[in-house]
N, C-alpha and C positions, 0 to 999 in steps of 0.2 A: 578451373581445374588445371592443375599443373601435368606435366607431361608425365610425372613418376606416379601418381594418382589415375591418369588416363590409362597408361599402360598397365597397371596393377586389375583394372577393372577389366579390361579387356581379356587379360590374362584368365579372371576369373571366369568371364562368360565362356571362354574356349575351353577350359577344365569342365564347365558345367554340362555346355552342349556335348561333350564326349562322354560325359557319364564319370569322369575321373574324379576322385574325391579332393577339394580343394584345399591344399596345404600351402605353409610359405614357401617351402622348398620347391614345389612344382611351379608356384607362381614364379619364384625368383628364376628358375629353370627358363620358362617361357619368355621373360622379359629380357634375359641375356640374349636368348637365341634370337630376339627380335635387335639386338644391338641397342638397346635403351639402358640407359644409367639412372639407377633407381636409388635412394636412399634406404639403408638396410631395414629401417622401422615401417616402410610400406608395406612389403609382402607379410610381414606378422599382422599387421593392422586389417589387412584384406582378408587374411585368412580366418583371423578370430571374428570376424565382421559374418563371413559366410558361414561358421560353425552356428551361430546364433540365429540366422535370418535364413526364411527359405528365399531362393533365389529367383524360383518361380513368381513368388509375391512381388519381389522386388522387380522384376521384369514388367509385369504387368500393372502395377500401380505407379508407373514412373510419372504419369501427369497429375497424380492425385496429391491434392494440397490439404493443409490444415484447414480445419472448420472455422477458426478464430478470424482469418483474414476474409474467408468468403462472406460472412456475416456483416461485415463492416463495409464489404465493398459495393453493396445496394445502397447503402445510405451515402456513400460519397457520391455515387453516380446521380441519385435523385437530387441531391444538393447542388450538383454541378452542372444539370441539365437545364434550368432557366438559365443561366448566365451563357451557357453555350450558345441557346437559340437567340439571345439577344444579339450576340456578336455574330452570328450567323446572318441576321438580317441586316445588319449595320456594313458588313464587307462584302463588295461586289467580289462574283465570282471570277477566278483567274481563268485567261483565255487557255484556249486547248492547243497544243502543238500536234494536232492529229495530221498536218500535211505533210510533217516530215516522216520518211520510212524508219521502221524500227532497224536499230543496228543489230546484225547478226553475230551474236557473241563468240559463238562456235567455227563460224566461217563455212565454207563448204566443205560439206562431209561426204 
């Protein structure tokens, strides 16, 4: 996703959260206030999308996928399972590095 798309997405979410009607002008205003340069067509596209779709439904169904892919996935997994099991039996397990302390990514806070 490009910076322009992401900026317009956040602008739409902000407007929706505040209960303000989502228009291209208001999206452009928020994006400009954030000092993000976007192509002029992005705010119009996002405003049209928000007119036709319920934002609550879009937010609640973020992880929902298409039905066709889900039906094919179990077949692929079932076909690959015997091969994976054979490979697992043939390969020795790698040694663990549990002796070394974990690196602290955030330092002392």
